C-alpha positions in Angstrom: -5.6 15.4 5.2 -5.7 12.8 8.0 -7.4 9.5 7.5 -8.3 6.9 10.1 -9.6 3.6 8.7 -12.7 2.1 10.4 -13.4 -1.4 11.5 -11.0 -4.0 10.1 -9.5 -1.8 7.4 -5.9 -0.6 7.1 -4.3 2.3 5.4 -1.3 1.3 3.3 1.4 3.4 1.5 2.4 1.4 -1.6 6.1 1.0 -2.3 7.3 3.3 -5.1 7.3 1.9 -8.6 10.6 1.1 -10.4 10.9 3.5 -13.3 14.5 3.0 -14.2 16.5 -0.2 -14.8 20.0 -0.9 -13.3 21.5 -0.1 -16.7 19.8 3.4 -16.7 17.0 2.8 -19.1 13.7 4.5 -18.2 10.6 2.3 -18.2 7.3 4.0 -19.3 4.3 4.0 -17.0 2.4 1.7 -19.4 5.0 -1.1 -19.0 5.4 -1.0 -15.3 3.4 -3.1 -12.8 2.3 -1.6 -9.5 4.2 -3.0 -6.5 2.4 -5.5 -4.3 4.3 -4.3 -1.2 3.6 -1.4 1.2 3.8 0.0 4.7 0.9 0.1 7.1 0.3 3.7 8.1 -2.7 3.3 10.4 -5.3 0.7 11.3 -8.9 0.5 12.3 -10.2 -0.3 15.8 -10.9 -4.0 15.1 -7.6 -4.9 13.4 -5.7 -7.6 15.3 -3.0 -9.1 13.0 -0.9 -6.1 11.9 0.2 -2.8 13.4 1.4 0.5 12.0 5.0 0.5 10.6 4.9 -3.2 9.4 5.7 -4.0 5.8 3.0 -6.1 4.1 2.3 -8.0 0.9 -1.1 -7.7 -0.8 -2.8 -8.8 -4.1 -2.4 -6.7 -7.2 -5.9 -5.4 -7.3 -6.6 -5.3 -3.5 -8.0 -2.2 -1.8 -9.3 1.2 -2.9 -6.9 3.9 -4.0 -7.2 7.2 -2.2 -5.4 10.2 -3.6 -4.4 13.2 -1.4 -3.0 16.4 -3.1 -0.5 17.1 -0.3 0.6 13.6 0.7 0.2 11.3 -2.3 -1.6 8.0 -3.0 -2.7 5.4 -0.4 -4.7 2.2 -0.4 -7.5 1.4 2.0 -8.1 -2.3 2.3 -9.6 -4.9 4.6 -7.3 -6.8 6.9 -8.3 -10.0 5.1 -6.9 -8.7 1.8 -3.4 -8.7 3.2 -1.4 -11.8 2.1 1.4 -11.6 4.6 3.8 -9.6 6.7 7.3 -9.0 5.3 9.9 -9.7 8.0 
């Protein structure tokens, strides 16, 4: 599946969740928080502040989750929902 965001929206791949501590203890899904970092995969025509490949920070409940069977889970969010670019 290929997905091209429209307008000022961006397609973000969320950073993987940490499921194991440094000491080797596995953390159950109910106790983990979803990461607030991700990589921009593609952008809409009207996006001006970010470009594909940049690492970004966003709010916990920002965007809409899109699940693809062959690729995984992505977020589509408006450019205004991004909090910053990670340098």
